[in-house]
C-alpha positions as CSV (number, residue, x, y, z in Angstrom):
1,M,-32.7,-1.5,5.3
2,K,-32.4,0.7,8.3
3,L,-28.7,0.9,9.0
4,A,-27.1,1.5,12.9
5,R,-24.3,3.8,13.3
6,S,-21.5,2.6,15.7
7,Q,-17.7,3.6,16.1
8,I,-14.4,1.8,16.4
9,S,-10.9,3.4,17.2
10,Y,-7.7,2.2,17.1
11,K,-4.8,4.6,17.8
12,Q,-4.9,7.2,14.5
13,T,-7.7,4.6,13.1
14,H,-11.3,6.2,14.0
15,L,-14.2,4.3,12.2
16,I,-17.8,5.4,11.6
17,I,-19.7,2.2,10.9
18,L,-23.5,2.0,9.0
19,A,-24.7,-1.5,9.4
20,P,-27.8,-3.4,10.1
21,V,-25.8,-6.0,12.2
22,S,-23.5,-5.3,15.3
23,L,-20.2,-6.8,15.1
24,D,-18.5,-4.1,16.6
25,K,-16.1,-6.0,19.2
26,K,-15.1,-8.5,16.4
27,A,-14.6,-5.6,14.2
28,L,-12.3,-4.3,16.6
29,T,-10.7,-6.9,17.0
30,V,-9.9,-7.7,13.2
31,L,-8.6,-3.8,13.3
32,I,-5.9,-4.2,16.2
33,E,-4.7,-7.4,14.4
34,N,-4.1,-5.7,11.1
35,Y,-2.9,-2.7,12.7
36,G,-0.4,-4.5,14.4
37,L,0.4,-6.4,11.3
38,L,0.8,-3.4,9.3
39,E,3.4,-1.9,12.4
40,R,5.7,-4.7,12.6
41,Y,6.0,-4.9,8.8
42,I,7.1,-1.1,8.9
43,Q,9.3,-1.9,11.6
44,K,11.3,-4.5,8.9
45,E,11.0,-2.1,6.3
46,P,10.3,1.6,7.2
47,L,10.9,2.5,3.5
48,F,7.4,1.7,3.3
49,L,6.3,4.3,5.9
50,S,8.4,6.8,4.5
51,S,8.4,6.5,0.8
52,Y,6.1,8.7,-1.6
53,E,7.1,6.4,-4.1
54,P,5.7,3.0,-4.7
55,V,7.1,0.0,-3.1
56,P,7.5,-3.4,-3.5
57,V,7.0,-6.0,-0.8
58,D,7.3,-9.6,-0.6
59,K,4.8,-11.7,-1.1
60,N,4.5,-13.3,2.6
61,A,3.9,-9.6,3.1
62,P,0.3,-9.3,5.5
63,A,-2.6,-9.0,3.0
64,I,-3.0,-5.4,4.2
65,V,0.1,-4.2,3.4
66,H,-0.6,-6.0,-0.1
67,S,-3.6,-4.0,-0.2
68,M,-1.9,-0.5,0.2
69,A,1.3,-1.4,-2.1
70,D,-1.2,-2.6,-5.0
71,A,-3.1,0.4,-4.8
72,A,-0.5,2.5,-4.3
73,E,1.5,1.2,-7.6
74,K,-1.4,2.0,-9.2
75,A,-2.0,5.5,-8.1
76,G,1.8,6.3,-8.5
77,V,2.5,7.4,-4.7
78,G,3.8,6.1,-1.4
79,P,1.9,3.3,0.4
80,M,0.5,5.5,3.3
81,A,-1.7,7.5,0.7
82,S,-3.7,4.5,0.7
83,V,-3.6,3.5,4.7
84,A,-7.1,5.3,5.7
85,G,-8.6,3.1,2.6
86,A,-7.5,0.3,3.1
87,F,-8.5,0.4,6.4
88,S,-12.3,1.0,5.4
89,D,-12.1,-2.1,3.0
90,L,-10.8,-3.8,5.6
91,V,-13.5,-3.8,8.0
92,G,-16.1,-3.2,5.2
93,N,-15.3,-7.0,3.6
94,F,-15.3,-8.3,7.3
95,F,-19.0,-7.1,7.8
96,L,-19.9,-8.9,4.7
97,E,-17.8,-12.1,4.9
98,K,-19.9,-12.2,8.3
99,G,-23.1,-11.7,6.7
100,A,-24.0,-8.1,6.3
101,E,-26.1,-7.4,3.2
102,E,-24.9,-3.7,3.4
103,V,-22.4,-1.9,5.3
104,I,-20.6,1.8,4.7
105,V,-17.6,2.3,6.9
106,E,-15.8,5.7,6.8
107,N,-12.1,6.4,7.9
108,G,-11.5,10.1,7.8
109,G,-13.8,10.5,4.4
110,D,-12.0,7.2,3.1
111,I,-15.3,5.5,2.5
112,F,-16.1,1.6,1.4
113,M,-19.7,0.7,0.6
114,K,-21.7,-2.3,-0.4
115,I,-25.4,-0.9,-0.2
116,T,-28.6,-2.3,-1.4
117,Q,-30.7,1.1,-1.9
118,P,-29.4,4.5,-2.4
119,R,-27.3,6.2,-0.1
120,K,-26.4,10.1,-1.0
121,I,-22.6,11.3,-0.2
122,G,-22.1,15.2,0.5
123,V,-18.8,17.2,-0.6
124,H,-17.1,19.6,2.2
125,A,-14.5,21.8,-0.1
126,G,-13.2,24.1,1.9
127,P,-13.3,27.5,0.6
128,S,-15.0,26.7,-2.4
129,K,-18.4,28.3,-3.1
130,F,-19.1,24.4,-4.1
131,S,-18.6,23.4,-0.5
132,E,-21.7,21.5,0.7
133,R,-23.5,22.7,-2.4
134,F,-23.2,19.6,-3.8
135,G,-23.0,15.7,-3.4
136,F,-23.4,12.5,-5.4
137,E,-26.1,9.6,-5.1
138,V,-24.8,6.4,-5.2
139,L,-26.8,3.4,-6.5
140,P,-26.7,-0.1,-5.1
141,E,-25.3,-1.4,-8.5
142,D,-22.4,0.7,-8.4
143,T,-21.3,-1.2,-5.1
144,P,-19.1,-2.2,-3.5
145,L,-17.4,1.0,-4.1
146,G,-14.6,2.9,-2.7
147,V,-14.7,6.7,-2.0
148,C,-12.0,9.1,-1.1
149,T,-11.8,12.9,-1.0
150,S,-8.5,14.6,-0.4
151,S,-8.0,18.2,-0.5
152,D,-5.5,20.9,0.0
153,S,-7.7,23.3,2.2
154,V,-9.1,20.5,4.7
155,G,-7.7,18.5,7.1
156,P,-4.1,17.4,7.7
157,S,-3.5,15.0,4.4
158,I,-0.5,16.2,2.5
159,S,-1.2,17.6,-1.1
160,L,1.2,19.0,-3.6
161,G,-1.7,20.4,-5.3
162,K,-4.3,22.9,-4.7
163,G,-7.3,21.6,-5.4
164,D,-10.2,22.0,-2.7
165,A,-11.8,18.7,-3.1
166,V,-10.9,15.7,-5.1
167,T,-13.2,13.1,-5.0
168,V,-12.4,9.7,-6.2
169,F,-14.8,6.5,-7.0
170,A,-13.0,3.3,-7.4
171,S,-13.0,-0.1,-7.2
172,T,-11.4,-0.3,-3.4
173,A,-11.2,2.4,-0.6
174,A,-7.5,1.9,-1.1
175,L,-6.8,2.8,-4.4
176,A,-9.6,5.6,-4.1
177,D,-7.3,7.0,-1.3
178,A,-4.3,6.6,-3.1
179,A,-5.3,7.8,-6.1
180,A,-6.9,11.0,-4.8
181,T,-3.5,12.2,-3.4
182,A,-2.1,11.4,-6.6
183,I,-5.0,12.9,-8.9
184,G,-4.8,16.1,-6.0
185,N,-0.9,16.2,-6.4
186,V,-1.1,17.7,-10.0
187,V,-4.2,20.3,-9.6
188,V,-2.1,22.8,-9.8
189,G,-1.2,26.0,-11.9
190,H,-2.3,26.5,-15.4
191,D,-5.0,24.0,-16.5
192,A,-5.2,22.5,-13.3
193,L,-8.5,20.7,-13.3
194,A,-7.2,19.2,-16.7
195,K,-4.4,17.6,-15.4
196,G,-6.2,16.6,-12.5
197,L,-9.1,14.8,-15.2
198,A,-6.2,13.7,-17.1
199,K,-4.1,11.9,-14.3
200,A,-7.4,10.2,-13.3
201,K,-8.0,8.6,-16.6
202,S,-4.2,7.2,-16.5
203,I,-5.0,5.0,-13.2
204,D,-6.4,1.5,-13.6
205,G,-9.1,1.0,-11.2
206,V,-10.4,4.4,-11.2
207,R,-14.2,4.7,-12.3
208,G,-14.7,8.7,-12.1
209,V,-13.7,11.7,-10.4
210,A,-14.8,14.9,-9.7
211,I,-12.6,18.1,-8.5
212,V,-13.2,21.2,-7.1
213,K,-10.4,24.2,-7.2
214,G,-12.0,27.4,-6.2
215,A,-15.0,28.1,-8.3
216,E,-14.1,25.8,-11.2
217,L,-15.8,22.1,-10.8
218,G,-14.8,19.4,-13.2
219,V,-15.8,15.6,-13.4
220,W,-14.9,13.0,-15.8
221,G,-15.7,9.0,-16.1
222,R,-18.8,7.0,-14.3
223,V,-19.5,9.0,-11.1
224,P,-22.9,8.8,-9.5
225,S,-25.4,11.2,-10.3
226,L,-25.0,14.8,-8.8
227,I,-27.3,16.1,-6.6
228,K,-28.1,19.3,-4.6
229,T,-27.4,19.4,-0.5
230,A,-30.3,20.0,1.8
231,N,-28.6,22.5,3.4
232,P,-26.4,24.5,1.1
233,K,-24.1,27.2,2.1
């Protein structure tokens, strides 16, 4: 199935969408509405924005808030660690509800996937020798799927660890986002990879993880097949 590429943006959220149908205007409306719901909730509950630990939320809170809070609770991090993935989930599921059989939504490295044929994902790992030398081939039967890569050496994300790339595969992009932060935070010091893999095993809903730290690569769980990239460094 041929997928058309489009982009929608609102404030700090910039989504790349691959889908067989064009729903950009409607998807943008959904994004803006939910962004507003999240902002208004944060105004009322500022701890939701600032906490580095899970925060309980009101049962009447918006769905986007619950999505973030649930992911953060499972991973043991602050709710905002899941925000990019949560918006990928939101727009991806919107396309599916409107009849799209296949959709990929990427938000700064946080990906929602529902596919009908194998698709490839590359991994950028900063200065590591593994950077852009390998990726994954995701199969349709493994989707819907959330994929997120967190890094200490790439991008603006806050990480307490020293991993060049922590790529998480999870039941949702929100959970993959939160889990990548949690796992990345422990990839430090002696036995860094072992600590990261152990953390991944402890998070309910995480299917698998690949961790790159310098010249080391560690993999655990049900991850897609590893592949060499077409244009290695």
